[in-house]
N, C-alpha and C positions, 0 to 999 in steps of 0.2 A: 503536403499542406502548408500553408502559410499562416502563421499566427497573426489575427487582426491586430492593427495598431494604424498609428498615423500615417504612415508609408506603404501600408501592406499592398495597396493599387499600383505601388510602383516596381513590386517584383512581378516579373512575368516568368512563369514558369511553360508555356506553351505556343505554340503558332499561332498567332492572333488574325494574321492577314489569311485570305483566301488560299487554300492549300490543293486547288484544282490543278494548278501548273505543274504539280509533281505526281498526278494520276498516271500510272503508267510506265514511269520511270524507276530507276532504284534509286533515287534520291530519299533521304529522311528528314523532314522538315522537325526542327527543334525548337527554335523562339524566332519570334518576331515581335519589334516594338515599334510606335511612331507615335506620332503626337495625338493621332485618332483615337489609339487605346489608351494612351498616357498622355495629358495633356501637359504642354511643355518639354516632351521629349523628342529627342530627334531620330532617326531611322537606325535600325541596327536588324541582322536577321544571321541566323546560323541554320546550317544544312548539312546534314552527313551525306556524303557519297562512298557509297558501298560499292560500286562499280563502273567501269569505265562508261562515258558517255558519248554519244554521237550526236546528242543536239546541245545548244548553246546558245546562250542570250546573244541578240543581234548586236552587230558594232553601234556602239552609242555614246554620249556623253553626257556630263551633268553641267549644265551651263551655270547652276546658283549654286553650285556646293561642291567641295572636294569630296574624294570618296577613299575608304580603306578598303581592301581586299584583303583576306588573311586565309591562310592555309596551313593546317596542322595535321602531322600524321598521328596515329595512335600507338605506336609503339613506346611505351614509357621508358622501355631501358633504352632507346633511341631516338629521343625529342627531335633532333634535327633532320632526323631522316623521315621525308616526306610520306613514304611507303606507298610511293605510286610517282606519277610524272604527269604534271599539267602544263599543258599548253595555253598562254595567255597573249593575248596580242595587246599593244597599248602604242599609241600614235603611229598605228601602221606598223611598228616591227613586232616579230614574233619571239615572245621569251619562252624557255623550257624549265620550268621548275619541278626541282627534284628534292628540297630541303623546304621544313616548315618555316614559314614567312610571313611578314605583312608588306604589302604592296601600296604606297601611297598614289594615288591617280590625281591629278590637280584638276579643279573645274576646267569645264571646255575641252578634255583632253579624250578624244576617242579611245576607247577599248574594246576589247572583244573581238572577236569570237575567244571563247573560254571552252577548251575541252579538256576532259580528264582522261587523257589518253590512257593510262594504267592506274590500277589501283588494287595493290596486294594487300594492302589491310583498309580500314574504313578511313576517309579522309574528312576533318571536319573544315568546314569552310564558311567563314564570317565576312558579312560586308556590314560597313557603317558609313553614315555620313552625317554631317552637322545641317540637316534638313528636316523641318517638321516631318515630311515624308519621303518616299520613294518616287523618282519619275525620272523617266529617261527622255533625253532630249537629242534631235541632230539624229533621229532615225532614217535612212533613207527608202 
């Protein structure tokens, strides 16, 4: 519980957006924020991946903002070990990620699909962009 104060409404402790996209998946939504829920905020999201995934966001771009994609393993004794394997496509090129990392995706660059191919321990995935809300462009 957050104590009341001038900025208590700026502290987000749950996933505020629609969570129906997580139904039937092994993903656990943690937090979501954007300007709809906290005026003036940019968008950011965090989700735990507990098992490998067969589904993926479609290839898309964000024509009006850059995006950060972050992937963190959950073994505190080996913080750089992703504890699994993520396949991420950026600009039509496939990348296989096995270490905790942050990925900068410039505006307008097509990215995804993104598959969590192996999950040995839960993987925390975060995304954020300097946009008042999340929007995908360029989906065919």
